[in-house]
Structures are given as structure tokens and as C-alpha cells.
N, C-alpha and C positions, 0 to 999 in steps of 0.2 A: 274553487281550482285545488287540486292537491298540489302540495307541496312537492317540488322535484326531489329525487333523491339526490344525495351528494356524492360529488366526482372520485374518483381515487387520483392520488399523487402516484406517479410511477418513477422512479428514481432509475434513469436509462445509463449504461456504460456506453460510451462512442469509442470509436478507434481512437488509439495514441499516436496515429502516423498513417497505416495502411488502412484506407476507407475498405478494405475487403474483410478486414476483422471484425465488422459489426455482424451481431447475431441475427438470425431469422425474427426472433422475437422481437429484437429492438425494432427493427424495420417495421414489424407489425403494430407494435405498440406506436410508434412515432405516426404511424399512417391514420390509424384510427383514433386516436386522441382528438381532442377540440383545440388542445392550445400546446405550444411546445415553449418553455422558459429555458433560456440558453444564454451565456454568458456573452457572446457576441455574435448576433444575427447572421453577419458576413461568413464567419468560420462554419455554422450550423449549415446555412444555406448550400454551401458546397456540398456537403453528406446528403442532405434531401434530395438536390439535384440529381446527385449520382443515382438515386434510386428512385426518382420521379414521384417524390413525395410532396405534397402541395399543403400540408398542414400549417395553420398559423401560428406565426412567432412573435415572441414577446423577450424584451432584454431583462436578464436577470443578473446582475453581477454586484460585487463587492461593494460599489459606490452607491447601489439604490436598492440592496437588498432587505433592508430595515422597511423602506414603503412599499416594494413591490410584493414582500411576502404577505402583507394584509391585502392586497388586490388580488394576490393570485387566490388567497384562503376563499375571498368571496366568490371567486371564480369555481371553485370547488364546491362549494355550498350551495351555490346554483345548479348543480348536477354536472358541470365539468369535468373530464377527464383530463386532468394535466400531465405532462412529460417535463420532467426535470432533467437538463443534461447540461454537461460543462462544454470548453473547447475539446477538451480530449480527457479521454478517462472516466473516471468513476466521479461523479457528482459526492460533492463535501469530503472528499479525500484531499485536503488543501486546497478545496476550491470551494466556491459558495454552494450553499444547499442546506447545511445543518439547522438554519434559522426557519426556513420554509418547512423542513421536514418536522423540526420539534414543534413548531406552531400547529401543524395538521395532527400530530399526534394529541396534542391538547385539547383539538377539537374532533376527536372522535375519527377523523378521515382516515380510511385505510392508506397507508403507504406501502407500494409494492415494489421489491428491487427488482431490476432485469438487468442481471451481471453481465460483464463482458471484460474488455481491456481494462488491464491497470499497470501503470508504468512501475509500480511499487513491486507486484508479483513477478513482472515480466523480468525486471531486473534481478531480482532475488532467484528465480529457479535457474538462472544462466551463470548465477554469479559462482557456483562450486561451493558457497557456503553454506553452513547449517542452515536448513529451514524449518526444523521443528519449532522453533520458537524465536521471534523476531520484534523490534520495536520499531516503529515507523516514527521518526521525529520531523517529519513536515520539511518546511524549506530552511535550510541552515541559516541561522541568526547572520546578518549583515556585516555585524562590528566585531572587531577582534576579542574585545571584552565579553562580549555576549558568547563568543563562541567558545572561548575558553571555560566560562561558566559552566555553559552546556556539557562540555566534555568531560570535567570535574564532576558533574552530577552522574554521567553514565559510564564512567572510567571502569567501575567494576561489575556491572552488568554483565551476565553471561552470554545474553541474547545478543544475535546479529543485528546489526545497526542499519536502517536504511534511511536516506533523507535526499531532499532535492539540492541542488546547487547549480548556480549559474555557471555557465562556462566560462566567462571572464574571472569568475572568482576563484576557480577550481586549483589553480597551482598554489595559493595564498591557503587555501582550506587544507589542502594535503600536509602543507607544512607543519600548521597547527595540530592536524592528527598526530603526525608523528611526533611531535612536542611531547604532547599531553598524553596520548596514548600509548604511544610506541610502536614499533615495526609489526604491526599486524597484517592478516590476510586481508586483502579489499579488492574490489571489483567497481571500476568506474564504467555503468554503462550509458553510452549515448546514443542517440538517435533511435531508441527503440523501434522497431516494426518499419523504419523509414530506409532510405535508400542507401544513406551511408552509416546504419546501423554498426555498433563496434562495443565488443566489450573487454576492457584491458583488464587484467587479472595479476595479481602477484602481491608482494609486501607493498607497503606503504611506500617505502624508499625507492621498490623496483620500477614503480607506476610512476613516481616523481621523475625518476631518471628517464623512462620512455617518453614522457611529454616535455621533458626539457629539450628533445630533439626536432620538437616542433615549432613551429613559427608561431601556431594559436590552436587553441580548441574551440570547435565552434557546435553549436546544436544544444538539446534540452540531455541535462545529465542527470543521472540517478546514481548516487554512490551506497554501495552495498559495504558494510565493514565488519569484520569478524568480532564477536564480544569477546568479554576478558576470559581467558583460558583458565585462570585462577579462580574467577567465578564461577564458572561451569564446573570445576573439580569439588569447589567448597558445596554447591548445592549437591552434586551426585553424592557425596560422603554423607551428607545430612540426610538426603529422602532417599537413598536407595534401600536400605532396609525397609523403611516404611512403605516403599512402592512394592516390593518384591513381596511383603507379608499380605498386602492386599490383593495382588495378584494370585498367590498361592490361594488364597481364601475363595477367589472366583474360579478356582480350577484351573489355571494357566500352568502348563507343562513348564518345568524348570529351563529348559532350553528357549522356548519362547520367550519366556520372561525377561534372560539374561540378554537376549537380543532386542528386545523393545527397551529395556534400561540403557543399554549401551547406545542405541540409535538415539534415543532421548537425549541423554545426558552428557554425551562423549566420553565417558568414563571408559577405561580399559576393559577388554572381555575377562580377562583374569581376574581382577580385582572383584567385578561384579558377581562372578561365578563362583569364587568363595563365600561371598556372603550370600550368595542364593544356595549354595551347598549347606551352610550349616542350618539354614530357616526350613528347607524342604527335608532335612532329615531330623528335623525336631531339637 
């Protein structure tokens, strides 16, 4: 008997709140694969029931992923297609999944992304903060010492910073941000895509003031924080000439090059134009 072809591992993004945000492709994969590996079968069953999908489920979470990854690998080797999902959003992004993905790659099993909802990107695009470069920090540390240590490490980063935080720890976190990073721009995105979705924008001190008038903050929270302004200026100054020269060599028009550099670096149009003019004039 011929040995069956190996299956594929589909990394499937699922809604972060609103079940209507699932993609048609995700539904097709979930319906036609042989097995769905999910964090909590009860959560995933709600999504499947909504769309009449009856594919078999198996639990795959942080407490069993070492053992379960091996078992799922055997399923894949036997020719079964497996869909990996988390409770919400994209698997492996601060959720279980990396171990199985890596194991599959090591065993020459095709890993297929099925993109969709992500709390990180949802919060970023409504924050009003720069989106050209950002750094996702995962779940913010729980202890004050580790929080301060992390913030000191990223203090001079010019990139927009994004992290997940518990609603009950949010007040303390904002105070630490103000202390270590100063009064930067911030967006606290709460309950993305859900009934009580909210984005609170302003400086850190302004958001602290807004939240101090509430009895409590509830729901899932994603924090988007402005990067270091000095860091953005430094990178802009050091890299502008190099970037502009490369763009000129590619035949990019001066005005287009200036606009692109300003958008990506945050540098002022006048300063970039002066540098570009010198380069384009030889």
C-alpha cells in the first residue's frame, strides 16, 4: 500500500470578538480539514456552530503543547490536514502555535497562513500613531521591576510600541509608562470589534485623567504607544542621505522621494527637501 501524502498545517486567524469577521477562506479551511487544534474547544465550538461546521476538535494550549505537538505531527504525517486556531485572532501571536509550526517546518510539512483578524493590527490602525514601523511586545510584564526594565530597554526606540495588558493592571501600567518614557502619545484600545469597543487617545497623562473618572476598566486591552521622537529624528538624520541616493539611482522623482522619506521617518519636509535637492543636483 502506498504511503499517504503528508497533510498541511493551516494557521487560521479567527475573530477577536465579532464572529462576522471570519473570512470565507477560513471557513472553507475549517470545514474541509480533518482536524482543528484549538486552545479551548468550548470557544471554538461557538464559531463552528455559527457556521454549521462539524470538523473534529482537539485541545492545544500552553499546558499541553509540548506533548500535543508531537501527536499532531503524527496526524499530519498520516496525511491529515490540520487547522491551528487560537481562542481569538492569529495563532502564535502571544498564543500557542509556534512550537507546532516550527516542528512542522522541521519535518518538511507545508505550513499555510490563512490571514484574518488581529488585535495588534486592529488597535494600531485606529490609534492615529505612526504605522510605518512598530514593535509588538506581547503581554506586558506583571511585576513592576520587569516592567521598568523592559521600558528602559525600549525607551529610545523610534518605533510605535504595542502590547497587551490586563484591564485591572492598566492604571498602574500607565503610571509606569509616564514615569519611564514620559508623556507620549498613546491609544488604549479596549474590546476591539465587540459591543463596547473603545479607543481612548491622547497623551499618557490625558488618558490617565480620563480613566481616573471611571470606577473600573473592563475587557481585553491593547496599548499602542508613540515611539521615541528623538529616536525617529536620529534615524532620519543618519539614513536620509543614504535612502535618497538609493531612490535617485532607481529613477524615483525628487518629489516622490521626499514624500516617501517623510512618511517613513517622520522628518520635516523642509529638511528632507534640502538634502534631496543637493543630491538631485549632483
